[in-house]
TIMI-325527 format. One line per 3 residues: their letters; for each residue x, y negated, z negated of N, C-alpha, C. Coordinates in steps of 0.02 Angstrom, whole numbers, plus 50000, padded with zeros to 5 digits. Atoms other than C-alpha are relative to their C-alpha. Layout:
% TIMI-325527
a) X,Y,Z,X,Y,Z,X,Y,Z ~ ...;
% end
This chain:
% TIMI-325527
mkk) 50043,50059,50000,50000,50000,50000,50045,49939,50000 ~ 49958,50059,49995,50074,49832,50050,49971,49944,49957 ~ 50019,50056,50044,50069,49689,49926,50029,49936,50028;
nii) 49975,50065,49977,50082,49510,49987,50024,49961,49940 ~ 49974,50030,50061,50191,49458,49842,50067,49967,50017 ~ 49935,50032,49996,50329,49328,49849,50032,50005,49932;
ial) 49970,49986,50064,50448,49382,49713,50059,49953,49989 ~ 49944,50044,50017,50567,49262,49626,50058,50043,49978 ~ 49945,49954,50013,50730,49358,49633,50062,49961,49976;
lca) 49939,50030,50026,50891,49320,49538,50058,50047,50015 ~ 49941,49958,49987,51067,49379,49575,50025,50033,49937 ~ 49979,49969,50063,51096,49416,49393,49949,49981,49948;
gsf) 50047,50015,50054,50997,49420,49232,49992,50060,49955 ~ 50010,49944,50045,50934,49530,49093,49964,50056,50035 ~ 50030,49942,49967,50887,49705,49146,49946,50030,49956;
iss) 50055,49968,50035,50724,49791,49100,49990,50069,50027 ~ 50012,49932,49979,50660,49966,49115,49968,50002,50069 ~ 50026,49997,49932,50629,50014,49297,49934,50036,50004;
vqa) 50062,49963,50000,50490,50137,49260,49968,49996,49932 ~ 50034,50008,50063,50364,50097,49126,49937,50043,50001 ~ 50057,49955,50002,50249,50246,49099,49961,49988,49936;
qtv) 50042,50014,50058,50103,50210,48984,49935,50039,50005 ~ 50066,49968,50004,49945,50297,48928,49955,49957,49956 ~ 50048,50040,50037,49793,50198,48873,49934,50039,49999;
tfk) 50066,49968,50007,49624,50260,48810,49948,49945,49989 ~ 50055,50048,50006,49466,50157,48834,49939,50036,49974 ~ 50060,49972,50030,49318,50197,48722,49959,49941,49973;
pna) 50031,50064,50021,49217,50035,48720,49937,50009,49959 ~ 50061,49999,50041,49082,49997,48593,49943,49963,50035 ~ 50059,50032,49970,48911,49918,48623,50014,49929,50022;
tig) 49987,50070,49984,48985,49743,48628,50036,49993,50067 ~ 49961,50006,49939,49111,49771,48767,49985,50055,50050 ~ 50017,49947,49954,49044,49931,48842,49949,49978,50051;
kda) 50046,50017,49945,48953,49918,49009,49969,50065,50026 ~ 50036,49942,49973,48824,50054,49041,49926,49985,49996 ~ 50072,50013,49997,48640,50055,49085,49965,50058,50034;
eiw) 50044,49954,49965,48502,50176,49128,49956,49960,50047 ~ 50049,50030,49954,48397,50132,49280,49947,50052,50014 ~ 50056,49953,50001,48224,50209,49297,49944,49975,50046;
mld) 50057,50017,49958,48083,50212,49423,49946,50053,49994 ~ 50058,49955,49999,47909,50290,49429,49971,50000,50070 ~ 50029,49995,49934,47830,50354,49588,49937,49957,50006;
nnc) 50060,50038,49985,47695,50248,49670,49994,49936,49959 ~ 49999,50063,50038,47748,50094,49569,49954,50002,49940 ~ 50043,49992,50059,47657,50161,49417,50024,49951,49945;
lvd) 49985,50050,50050,47649,50031,49278,50018,50032,49933 ~ 49981,49979,50067,47740,50059,49114,49955,49966,49949 ~ 50049,50037,50040,47633,49924,49035,49949,49971,50049;
sih) 50051,50027,49955,47496,49819,49110,50029,49955,50054 ~ 49969,50048,49954,47622,49714,49207,50057,50031,50041 ~ 49937,49981,49969,47786,49802,49247,50002,50074,50020;
tga) 49980,49931,49984,47842,49958,49338,50067,50014,49967 ~ 49935,49983,50029,47991,50053,49270,50058,49972,50040 ~ 49946,50023,49956,48094,49996,49419,50014,49926,49993;
eln) 49990,50072,50010,48074,49814,49366,50032,49985,49933 ~ 49977,50011,50068,48137,49837,49189,50073,50018,49991 ~ 49930,49988,50015,48313,49833,49118,50006,50043,49938;
ygn) 49987,49955,50056,48377,49971,49003,50075,50000,49984 ~ 49929,50006,50013,48552,49905,48970,50020,50018,49929 ~ 49985,49982,50069,48539,49945,48785,49982,50072,49984;
apq) 50019,49930,50011,48488,50127,48808,50058,50037,49966 ~ 49947,49965,50035,48585,50242,48689,50026,50061,50038 ~ 49979,49941,49964,48604,50375,48823,50016,49983,50073;
ikm) 49989,49998,49928,48676,50400,48997,49958,50059,50024 ~ 50049,49947,49983,48529,50496,49070,49990,50004,50075 ~ 50016,49985,49931,48503,50577,49239,49943,50050,49999;
avw) 50059,49958,50009,48328,50650,49256,49949,49988,50055 ~ 50065,50006,49965,48173,50682,49360,49950,50038,49957 ~ 50046,49972,50050,48023,50713,49248,49930,49973,50014;
tyg) 50069,50025,49996,47835,50689,49232,49986,49957,49938 ~ 50015,50047,50053,47760,50551,49125,49925,49994,49990 ~ 50073,49999,50011,47582,50602,49087,49978,49959,49942;
sih) 50019,50038,50060,47584,50512,48920,49984,49928,50016 ~ 50016,50069,49980,47580,50345,49012,49960,50001,50065 ~ 50044,49991,49942,47467,50414,49150,50037,49987,50066;
cgk) 49961,50006,49939,47606,50418,49279,50023,50069,50023 ~ 49975,49937,49974,47674,50553,49391,50074,50008,49987 ~ 49928,49986,50008,47858,50587,49423,50039,49935,49993;
gts) 49954,50056,50006,47996,50469,49369,50072,50024,50008 ~ 49930,49983,49987,48182,50465,49411,50045,49953,49960 ~ 49951,50039,50037,48325,50407,49299,50070,50012,50028;
rsl) 49929,49998,49984,48503,50367,49350,50036,49957,49948 ~ 49963,50040,50049,48643,50284,49250,50062,49971,50031 ~ 49941,50036,49977,48784,50161,49278,50050,49994,49942;
lrf) 49947,50004,50052,48951,50154,49185,50060,49964,50030 ~ 49941,50037,49978,49094,50030,49202,50048,49990,49942 ~ 49947,50013,50049,49259,50017,49107,50035,49935,50022;
dql) 49968,50064,49983,49304,49831,49118,50073,49999,49980 ~ 49932,50000,50026,49464,49871,49023,50051,50024,50052 ~ 49953,49980,49947,49539,49946,49182,50036,49940,50029;
nti) 49969,50060,49973,49575,49767,49233,50059,49975,49958 ~ 49941,50017,50040,49705,49757,49094,50062,50036,50026 ~ 49944,49964,49970,49813,49879,49194,50025,49959,50060;
pst) 49976,50039,49942,49927,49789,49320,49975,50029,50066 ~ 50026,49976,49937,49856,49799,49495,50053,50035,50042 ~ 49946,49967,49964,50027,49857,49556,50016,50069,49971;
ati) 49986,49936,50033,50021,50011,49442,49981,50058,50044 ~ 50017,49937,49969,50021,50187,49508,49970,50045,49946 ~ 50034,49957,50048,49895,50297,49416,50025,50071,50009;
tsv) 49974,49931,49994,49971,50467,49378,49952,50052,49973 ~ 50051,49954,50023,49828,50547,49282,49943,49962,49968 ~ 50061,50030,50029,49650,50508,49225,49958,50056,49971;
elr) 50050,49954,50028,49527,50596,49112,49939,49961,49977 ~ 50064,50028,50022,49345,50549,49092,49967,50049,49953 ~ 50034,49958,50048,49257,50616,48938,49931,49972,49984;
lyg) 50069,50018,50018,49069,50612,48908,49976,50050,49948 ~ 50020,49958,50057,48987,50679,48751,49924,50006,49996 ~ 50071,49986,50004,48817,50760,48732,49970,49978,49934;
ttl) 50036,50023,50059,48685,50711,48606,49942,50048,49986 ~ 50062,49964,50015,48526,50778,48527,49939,49956,50015 ~ 50056,50044,49984,48419,50634,48593,49948,50033,50044;
esn) 50043,49963,49954,48349,50734,48737,50038,50062,50023 ~ 49969,49936,49983,48381,50909,48800,50024,50001,50072 ~ 49980,49982,49932,48477,50968,48952,49955,50057,50023;
twy) 50048,49951,49975,48374,51079,49065,50031,50065,50025 ~ 49968,49940,49973,48504,51208,49116,50050,50027,49950 ~ 49958,49970,50050,48584,51324,48991,49980,50073,49994;
tgh) 50015,49930,50010,48587,51505,48939,49933,50008,49966 ~ 50067,49990,50028,48408,51559,48909,49951,49945,50015 ~ 50045,50056,49984,48330,51405,48990,49933,50027,50025;
pas) 50066,49979,49976,48143,51415,49029,50000,50002,50077 ~ 50001,49991,49927,48106,51472,49206,49971,49940,50035 ~ 50032,50058,49969,48006,51313,49237,50048,49940,50006;
fye) 49952,50055,49996,48162,51203,49217,50051,50015,50054 ~ 49957,49992,49942,48287,51173,49355,50072,49978,49987 ~ 49929,50015,50004,48474,51159,49383,50011,49924,50000;
nsv) 49994,50072,50013,48542,50988,49333,50069,49971,50015 ~ 49935,50028,49982,48712,50958,49416,49993,49927,50021 ~ 50002,50073,49992,48756,50773,49433,50053,49977,50050;
lvs) 49954,50031,49953,48835,50674,49574,50027,49935,49970 ~ 49968,50061,50026,48960,50539,49519,50032,49964,50059 ~ 49975,50039,49943,48997,50402,49647,50029,49934,49975;
rit) 49972,50066,50016,49099,50242,49646,49952,49946,50023 ~ 50044,50056,49984,48994,50083,49640,50038,49948,50040 ~ 49965,50046,49954,49034,49956,49776,49971,49929,49999;
saw) 50026,50068,50005,48935,49801,49724,49989,49983,49927 ~ 50002,50024,50069,48916,49695,49568,49933,50015,49967 ~ 50060,49991,50041,48790,49728,49428,50015,49977,49929;
qen) 49992,50022,50069,48761,49663,49253,49958,50044,49954 ~ 50032,49953,50046,48718,49774,49106,49932,49976,49976 ~ 50062,50025,50031,48582,49661,49037,49948,49977,50049;
tvt) 50050,50020,49950,48493,49627,49202,49985,50053,50052 ~ 50009,49952,49945,48513,49777,49318,49937,50042,49990 ~ 50059,49956,50000,48356,49876,49362,50007,50050,50057;
ynt) 50000,49953,49945,48316,50019,49478,49991,49963,50066 ~ 50011,50038,49938,48255,49892,49606,50061,49961,50021 ~ 49940,50040,49984,48418,49793,49596,50064,50041,49993;
rps) 49941,49956,50010,48534,49943,49581,50054,49986,50051 ~ 49945,50015,49954,48707,49921,49659,50009,50055,50052 ~ 49984,49952,49948,48770,50007,49815,50057,50046,49977;
ttt) 49948,49951,50017,48887,50158,49809,50031,50027,50063 ~ 49968,49963,49946,49006,50256,49918,50011,50072,49979 ~ 49989,49929,50015,49024,50445,49929,50074,50018,50005;
vns) 49928,49986,49996,49213,50430,49957,50025,50018,49930 ~ 49973,49974,50063,49298,50531,49818,49948,50014,49947 ~ 50051,49981,50049,49131,50570,49735,50013,50071,49975;
fii) 49990,49933,50027,49128,50724,49624,49936,50022,49964 ~ 50060,49970,50029,49002,50840,49542,50013,50021,49927 ~ 50001,49972,50067,48970,50867,49357,49958,50064,50003;
pas) 50038,49937,49992,48918,51050,49349,49942,50005,49951 ~ 50057,49989,50043,48759,51113,49270,50023,50011,49928 ~ 49982,49994,50072,48762,51103,49079,49993,50072,49977;
tse) 50002,49931,50026,48788,51260,48977,49968,50005,49931 ~ 50036,49998,50063,48695,51211,48819,49944,49948,50002 ~ 50058,50043,49999,48529,51127,48781,50015,49931,49972;
ysw) 49983,50064,50032,48602,50991,48668,50076,49997,49990 ~ 49930,50012,50019,48773,50914,48631,50050,50034,50046 ~ 49954,49971,49951,48854,50976,48792,50050,49946,50022;
nys) 49948,50048,49984,49021,50887,48819,50030,50016,50068 ~ 49973,49992,49932,49103,50859,48988,50064,49958,50006 ~ 49939,50038,49984,49278,50806,49045,50019,50014,50073;
nss) 49979,49995,49930,49350,50775,49218,50068,49967,50007 ~ 49934,50029,49985,49530,50747,49273,50020,50016,50072 ~ 49990,49980,49931,49511,50783,49459,50036,49946,50040;
ndl) 49969,50047,49955,49603,50702,49603,49950,49948,50026 ~ 50051,50047,49977,49439,50623,49659,49990,49944,49949 ~ 50006,50051,50052,49420,50534,49492,50061,49955,50001;
lam) 49938,50039,49999,49603,50480,49500,49998,49950,50058 ~ 50002,50044,49942,49576,50408,49675,49952,49942,49989 ~ 50047,50054,50014,49424,50309,49618,50029,49949,49951;
vqy) 49970,50045,50049,49515,50238,49467,50058,49961,50030 ~ 49945,50036,49967,49668,50196,49572,49973,49943,50042 ~ 50030,50053,49959,49556,50098,49690,49977,49942,49956;
mvs) 50024,50053,50045,49477,50002,49545,50058,49960,49970 ~ 49942,50034,50029,49648,49962,49471,50034,49957,50053 ~ 49966,50036,49946,49725,49911,49638,49959,49942,50026;
npd) 50046,50052,49977,49572,49806,49679,49956,49978,49941 ~ 50038,50016,50061,49518,49731,49511,49935,49963,50013 ~ 50063,50034,49984,49385,49625,49596,49948,50049,50026;
qny) 50046,49948,49978,49307,49790,49654,49988,50052,49946 ~ 50011,49953,50055,49300,49872,49482,49927,49995,49978 ~ 50071,50001,50015,49113,49905,49479,49977,50064,49964;
gfm) 50017,49942,50040,49118,50075,49394,49969,50058,50040 ~ 50026,49937,49974,49022,50237,49424,49923,50002,49996 ~ 50071,49984,50004,48843,50288,49464,49993,50075,49991;
fql) 50015,49931,50014,48775,50451,49394,49927,50014,50022 ~ 50068,49981,49982,48624,50536,49474,49998,50075,50011 ~ 50006,49929,49988,48559,50712,49487,50017,50015,50073;
qte) 49981,49981,49931,48630,50801,49638,49937,50015,50041 ~ 50065,49987,49969,48452,50857,49677,49946,49968,49958 ~ 50050,50037,50038,48312,50740,49624,49929,50024,50016;
npy) 50066,49971,49987,48169,50854,49677,50008,50076,50002 ~ 50058,50021,50038,48074,50948,49610,50018,49976,49930 ~ 49988,50026,50067,48053,50876,49436,50014,50055,49949;
yrr) 49977,49959,50056,48100,50952,49267,50074,50016,50007 ~ 49927,49996,50000,48286,50919,49282,50025,49941,49957 ~ 49974,50054,50042,48388,50820,49155,50068,50018,49972;
mvf) 49936,49995,50035,48565,50792,49091,50010,49935,49962 ~ 49995,50059,50043,48604,50673,48947,50067,49998,49964 ~ 49940,50013,50039,48762,50598,48871,49990,49937,49959;
ass) 50003,50061,50040,48791,50463,48740,50028,49942,50040 ~ 49974,50062,49971,48816,50284,48799,50040,49963,49947 ~ 49964,50040,50048,48920,50148,48716,49954,49969,49948;
dys) 50049,50025,50048,48759,50097,48626,49977,50053,49951 ~ 50020,49945,50045,48744,50265,48537,50025,49986,49930 ~ 49984,50014,50070,48750,50263,48347,50065,50031,49976;
dst) 49940,49964,50020,48896,50385,48332,50058,49980,50045 ~ 49945,50027,49959,49058,50301,48391,50044,50055,50030 ~ 49958,49946,49973,49146,50469,48417,49973,50026,50066;
lwp) 50031,49974,49939,49026,50505,48561,49996,49949,50056 ~ 50001,50050,49946,49050,50346,48662,50040,50025,50059 ~ 49961,49980,49941,49112,50371,48842,50073,49979,49993;
elr) 49929,50010,50010,49300,50382,48853,50037,50011,50066 ~ 49958,49994,49941,49427,50355,48992,50073,49994,49979 ~ 49929,49997,50018,49609,50403,48968,50040,49995,50065;
vty) 49963,50014,49939,49730,50334,49098,50075,49998,49986 ~ 49927,50005,50002,49916,50363,49122,50024,49969,50065 ~ 49977,50036,49940,50006,50246,49241,50072,49980,49992;
rvc) 49932,50025,50001,50176,50182,49287,50005,49938,50042 ~ 49988,50061,49962,50239,50015,49348,50075,49997,50015 ~ 49930,50003,49981,50401,50007,49445,50028,49930,49992;
gnf) 49967,50065,50002,50524,49867,49413,50025,49981,50069 ~ 49975,50024,49936,50594,49763,49555,50076,49999,50000 ~ 49928,50010,49997,50770,49730,49615,50014,49932,50032;
smc) 49981,50066,49974,50861,49569,49659,50042,50008,50063 ~ 49958,50000,49941,50943,49527,49824,50020,49929,50015 ~ 49974,50065,49980,51052,49382,49875,50041,50010,50063;
gss) 49964,49989,49938,51118,49360,50050,50007,49938,50042 ~ 49990,50055,49954,51173,49250,50192,49968,50017,50067 ~ 50035,49992,49937,51103,49226,50366,50034,50049,50047;
dgn) 49966,49951,49957,51234,49342,50442,49988,50071,49976 ~ 50017,49932,50023,51161,49490,50343,50044,50026,49945 ~ 49955,49980,50054,51291,49494,50205,49961,49995,49933;
fnf) 50046,49999,50057,51189,49548,50051,50029,50038,49940 ~ 49990,49964,50062,51209,49598,49870,49931,50020,49972 ~ 50062,49975,50029,51072,49706,49790,50015,50025,49929;
dsy) 49992,49978,50069,51049,49737,49603,49932,50022,49972 ~ 50061,49977,50034,50920,49837,49506,49988,49958,49938 ~ 50017,50031,50063,50827,49750,49366,50003,50050,49943;
ass) 50007,49947,50049,50837,49916,49275,50066,50033,49984 ~ 49947,49955,50019,50960,50016,49179,49970,50070,49999 ~ 50031,49935,49989,50918,50191,49239,50055,50053,50008;
pfy) 49950,49948,49990,51011,50358,49235,50004,50026,50071 ~ 50004,49971,49934,50966,50389,49417,49978,49947,50050 ~ 50016,50048,49948,50968,50278,49572,50010,50032,50068;
iwt) 49988,49986,49930,50946,50308,49757,49980,49938,50040 ~ 50012,50057,49956,50963,50159,49874,50000,50026,50072 ~ 50001,49982,49929,50912,50184,50055,49990,49937,50042;
ing) 50012,50052,49950,50919,50070,50205,49978,50035,50064 ~ 50029,49968,49942,50807,50123,50349,50001,50076,49995 ~ 50005,49928,50012,50791,50295,50271,50065,50035,49986;
niv) 49934,49969,50013,50978,50326,50248,50026,49980,49932 ~ 49972,50014,50066,51054,50341,50074,50066,49963,50007 ~ 49940,50042,49995,51185,50205,50051,50035,49990,49933;
ant) 49968,50011,50066,51218,50197,49862,49961,50038,49947 ~ 50030,49967,50058,51184,50283,49695,50018,49962,49936 ~ 49980,50041,50057,51235,50140,49580,49948,49947,49986;
mgf) 50049,50051,50018,51143,50000,49491,49997,49945,50052 ~ 49998,50052,49949,51199,49874,49623,50051,50017,50053 ~ 49952,49987,49947,51293,49871,49787,49999,49942,50050;
hyn) 49994,50050,49947,51349,49762,49932,49990,50035,50067 ~ 50012,49969,49935,51294,49791,50112,49993,49945,50053 ~ 50009,50044,49943,51304,49707,50282,49942,50026,50043;
leq) 50060,49979,49962,51130,49718,50359,50009,49985,50073 ~ 49997,50011,49928,51115,49736,50546,49944,49952,50021 ~ 50053,50041,49973,51012,49620,50654,49938,50042,50011;
gnn) 50063,49965,49994,50829,49666,50661,49972,50019,49932 ~ 50032,49979,50062,50719,49750,50530,50045,50046,49960 ~ 49963,49958,50047,50804,49826,50378,49955,50013,49940;
evc) 50040,49982,50058,50698,49919,50250,50045,50026,49945 ~ 49957,49983,50057,50789,49925,50084,49955,50026,49944 ~ 50041,49968,50052,50717,50044,49952,50044,50022,49942;
lts) 49968,49975,50061,50767,50083,49773,49953,50050,49967 ~ 50035,49949,50039,50710,50245,49692,50037,50009,49934 ~ 49968,49994,50066,50744,50252,49505,49955,50042,49955;
tln) 50037,49956,50045,50691,50362,49361,50017,49983,49928 ~ 49990,50009,50072,50670,50349,49173,49955,50049,49964 ~ 50039,49951,50038,50614,50485,49054,49962,50047,50045;
gdt) 50031,49951,49955,50576,50599,49200,49949,49972,50047 ~ 50049,50031,49956,50461,50474,49288,50037,49961,50054 ~ 49964,50028,49944,50514,50416,49461,49953,49958,50043;
ctk) 50039,50040,49953,50453,50277,49575,50047,49963,50046 ~ 49961,50032,49947,50509,50180,49729,49971,49931,50015 ~ 50018,50066,49976,50506,49997,49777,50040,49984,50062;
cvt) 49967,50015,49937,50548,49930,49950,49988,49927,50019 ~ 50009,50065,49969,50574,49765,50040,50028,50004,50070 ~ 49978,50000,49930,50590,49737,50227,50028,49931,50017;
inv) 49967,50062,49981,50713,49604,50287,50018,50003,50074 ~ 49980,50004,49930,50735,49550,50467,50054,49947,50007 ~ 49945,50047,49987,50902,49472,50507,49995,49978,50073;
gng) 50011,50026,49933,50878,49358,50658,50062,49999,50042 ~ 49944,50002,49953,50987,49340,50812,50043,49938,49989 ~ 49962,50061,50012,51037,49163,50765,50039,50004,49936;
tnn) 49958,49997,50059,51171,49132,50637,49965,49971,49938 ~ 50033,50032,50057,51050,49033,50528,49930,50026,49988 ~ 50068,49976,50006,50892,49138,50541,49995,50067,49964;
ima) 50017,49937,50034,50828,49270,50422,49924,50004,49997 ~ 50072,49989,50004,50653,49343,50431,49986,50044,49939 ~ 50020,49960,50058,50571,49405,50270,49928,50022,50011;
kqg) 50066,49973,49984,50420,49519,50296,49951,49987,49944 ~ 50052,50017,50049,50262,49460,50208,49934,50029,50025 ~ 50061,49968,49977,50114,49577,50230,50007,50021,50072;
kne) 49997,49982,49930,50074,49596,50415,50034,49946,50042 ~ 49969,50054,49963,50160,49433,50462,50074,49996,49985 ~ 49929,50013,50013,50341,49380,50474,50010,49925,49996;
tlv) 49989,50071,50012,50396,49212,50405,50073,49984,50013 ~ 49932,50020,49984,50549,49126,50476,50029,49957,49944 ~ 49964,50038,50050,50670,49066,50344,50062,49971,50033;
snv) 49947,50030,49960,50785,48943,50432,50054,49970,49956 ~ 49944,50033,50033,50956,48878,50382,50009,50024,49928 ~ 49994,49971,50067,50973,48996,50235,50073,49999,49979;
pqg) 49931,50002,50022,51132,48956,50138,50019,50064,49962 ~ 49975,49943,50037,51241,49085,50051,49968,50003,49931 ~ 50028,49990,50066,51156,49157,49896,49928,49980,49993;
kii) 50070,50020,50005,50982,49093,49938,49956,50062,49992 ~ 50044,49944,50014,50839,49203,49879,49953,50012,50059 ~ 50044,49982,49945,50739,49296,50011,49937,50033,49972;
pgd) 50061,49967,50022,50555,49335,49976,49988,50064,50039 ~ 50010,49936,49967,50495,49509,50018,49931,50028,49992 ~ 50064,49965,50001,50346,49622,50048,50010,50066,49964;
iie) 49992,49939,50039,50330,49758,49915,49955,50055,50028 ~ 50037,49944,49972,50276,49927,49982,50002,50057,49951 ~ 50004,49943,50044,50216,50064,49865,50009,50063,50041;
kde) 49988,49940,49960,50291,50223,49936,49952,50056,49982 ~ 50049,49949,50018,50164,50327,49840,49939,49997,50045 ~ 50057,50008,49957,50035,50259,49963,50025,49990,50072;
mik) 49971,50005,49933,50131,50290,50125,49951,50021,50053 ~ 50050,49977,49952,49975,50364,50207,49934,49967,49985 ~ 50066,50029,50009,49808,50280,50236,49956,50021,50059;
iyp) 50049,49985,49948,49653,50335,50333,49944,49949,49995 ~ 50049,50054,50001,49533,50197,50382,49971,49991,50070 ~ 50048,50012,50054,49397,50146,50408,49970,50066,49976;
npt) 50028,49939,50029,49320,50275,50294,49947,49981,49949 ~ 50029,49964,49943,49173,50299,50317,50011,49963,50066 ~ 49995,50030,49934,49178,50268,50505,49940,50021,50043;
khn) 50051,49983,49950,49049,50263,50644,50031,50020,50066 ~ 49967,49986,49936,49178,50284,50782,50063,50042,49987 ~ 49938,49963,50008,49361,50331,50759,50033,49983,49933;
wkl) 49957,50013,50058,49476,50349,50608,50068,49979,50025 ~ 49931,50018,49987,49646,50267,50608,50043,50028,49944 ~ 49954,49970,50049,49787,50361,50522,50065,49961,50000;
yvn) 49938,50038,50008,49931,50253,50457,50049,50041,49958 ~ 49948,49965,50037,50093,50338,50402,50063,49958,50000 ~ 49937,50037,50007,50243,50240,50337,50054,50052,49981;
ssk) 49954,49944,50010,50383,50368,50356,50072,49975,49990 ~ 49931,50018,50013,50559,50355,50286,50049,50039,50044 ~ 49957,49960,49957,50626,50480,50414,49960,50025,50060;
ked) 50033,49967,49944,50587,50560,50581,49977,50069,49978 ~ 50029,49938,50026,50473,50707,50549,49942,50021,50043 ~ 50058,49973,49966,50349,50821,50636,49947,50018,49949;
idi) 50055,49986,50047,50178,50837,50554,49945,50037,50036 ~ 50061,49968,49977,50023,50944,50575,49940,49963,49970 ~ 50061,50035,50022,49853,50857,50565,49941,50047,50010;
yii) 50058,49957,49996,49695,50956,50526,49939,49962,49975 ~ 50064,50021,50026,49512,50911,50505,49959,50062,49987 ~ 50035,49940,50022,49409,51039,50409,49930,49981,49979;
nmn) 50069,50015,50021,49220,51043,50389,49987,50029,49931 ~ 50015,49980,50069,49133,51078,50224,49988,50075,49993 ~ 50003,49927,50002,49116,51263,50272,50069,50031,49999;
gdk) 49932,49975,50000,49305,51276,50274,50027,50016,50069 ~ 49978,49986,49932,49317,51288,50464,50045,49944,50026 ~ 49954,50048,49972,49464,51203,50548,49974,49980,50069;
iys) 50032,50021,49939,49382,51099,50685,50045,49954,50042 ~ 49953,50042,49963,49533,50994,50738,50070,50014,49975 ~ 49930,49994,50019,49721,51019,50740,50043,49966,50052;
ske) 49956,50036,49955,49862,50919,50814,50070,49997,49969 ~ 49931,50010,50022,50052,50907,50804,50022,49931,50024 ~ 49977,50066,49984,50129,50734,50799,50072,49991,49975;
sln) 49932,50016,50021,50307,50666,50786,50002,49929,49972 ~ 49995,50065,50032,50337,50523,50664,50067,49968,50013 ~ 49938,50039,49998,50465,50386,50688,50012,49969,49932;
ige) 49986,50036,50062,50551,50295,50546,49960,49935,50000 ~ 50041,50060,50005,50437,50157,50485,49927,50014,50010 ~ 50072,49997,49995,50256,50125,50527,49978,50040,50061;
nnl) 50029,49960,49946,50159,50252,50632,49925,49994,49996 ~ 50073,50008,49998,49979,50225,50687,49970,50048,50051 ~ 50030,49948,49958,49874,50367,50757,49924,49991,49999;
ilk) 50072,50003,49994,49693,50375,50817,49971,50070,49997 ~ 50036,49936,50004,49579,50519,50766,49929,49987,50022 ~ 50067,50013,49972,49423,50519,50874,49948,50041,49963;
sdn) 50053,49966,50038,49259,50563,50789,49935,50005,50040 ~ 50061,50002,49960,49136,50550,50934,49964,50067,50002 ~ 50031,49934,49994,49106,50739,50939,49978,50029,49933;
ykn) 50016,49974,50066,49076,50757,50752,49931,49977,49978 ~ 50063,50018,50030,48908,50759,50666,50012,49956,49939 ~ 49994,50039,50061,48876,50637,50526,50009,50045,49940;
gty) 49989,49959,50059,48941,50706,50363,50071,49991,49973 ~ 49936,50003,50035,49095,50737,50255,50047,50055,50026 ~ 49949,49954,49976,49256,50820,50315,50062,49991,49956;
ilk) 49936,50005,50035,49430,50850,50244,50056,49990,50051 ~ 49940,50011,49960,49585,50776,50326,50060,50027,49963 ~ 49937,49976,50029,49750,50866,50295,50057,49981,50046;
vkg) 49939,50018,49963,49922,50803,50347,50058,50036,49965 ~ 49946,49960,50030,50070,50921,50319,50063,49992,50041 ~ 49935,50002,49969,50255,50904,50356,50052,50024,49950;
nti) 49948,49978,50046,50422,50939,50274,49998,49962,49934 ~ 50002,50041,50061,50400,50796,50150,49930,49973,49986 ~ 50068,50026,50007,50213,50763,50169,49951,50057,49988;
dys) 50055,49953,50012,50066,50859,50096,49942,49959,49974 ~ 50051,50051,50015,49914,50746,50101,49931,50027,50020 ~ 50068,49983,49982,49727,50778,50097,49953,49945,49975;
qki) 50047,50054,50016,49578,50659,50091,49932,50016,50030 ~ 50067,49996,49972,49390,50665,50112,49991,49944,50051 ~ 50017,50050,49951,49335,50575,50270,49928,50008,50019;
ike) 50073,49999,49989,49158,50529,50317,49984,49970,50068 ~ 50026,50026,49936,49074,50508,50487,49928,49978,49987 ~ 50068,50026,50008,48920,50397,50481,49961,50005,50065;
% end
């Protein structure tokens, strides 16, 4: 993932840890917790003499409930409940962080029963739940079923049917959850949380219930445990003829410096004469067994006074750069060297691969029955590679993209609309 960050670099200074691995646990209370049940009744049946369920807000509900049920006591037919959950505290994690593991924990209650468990009545139905990432804003104290936010099925996952009638606990640490949380952290203005709904909302007599942040027992509040790392940067000072010094901000037991994919040094700092044209300089460092990579791309111009520093998708000319002047750079997270977009798509997918070496890869598309419906061999060049995957012959639905090579093993859900 490319960050449009101009970094203030120094040729010397105090050194800090290059890899900062941290684990945080979010278990918000009713004051800072953001969760709400949304509820609708068929045929706009009135809850009172004025309002339908879909017009009312249930932001203080003590439960995260997913249900389809009958409501004869208020002279209504079937009703449907879904729930929303957002961890605002994710925005305290730096947007440049790489998420290495995530665990979501939800705790059951005795408020209402689950409908699927050993010995369940034959009239009750399976209650697995679909969890999706929310893609639009909502407020806990105003959201209703009628104003519910939009969602995406990208990286959605299933909570399986419950195994007990009450107090059934659930945890998830899947790659799909990790991908959703990584997106929310990398795009803090898009941290809208999760929507929970029954995977099948018909017929009625299905229900799954967990405690919300408004529940009376604090040990049962929703919990999100996140482990992440933030890579430190490195400094660079150079002249317009490509004569550069590079230094890590970190004191690390392990360094690998590469220029255009070739290892050039294994020390904290080094000197190098960059060639004219693009030069991608990367530092891989490790601390306490955790490893990460930071890169900057520098273009040394043909003129004696011209240096180009790459900034996002553009290149900015830095003219008349004197000896020792700081060059801004574009930070590239090597953990996100592959991207498939747009996803979902109505036409074609574009596959972006930022490769540190020349490499042959196999590309597969697999349907949800496990059948391989597309395969291709491609040769990658060093740097950015852009490939087109046509989707005209595919039916609308979800598929799995796999990319495999000597150093690449990547898979991702892709959706044709």
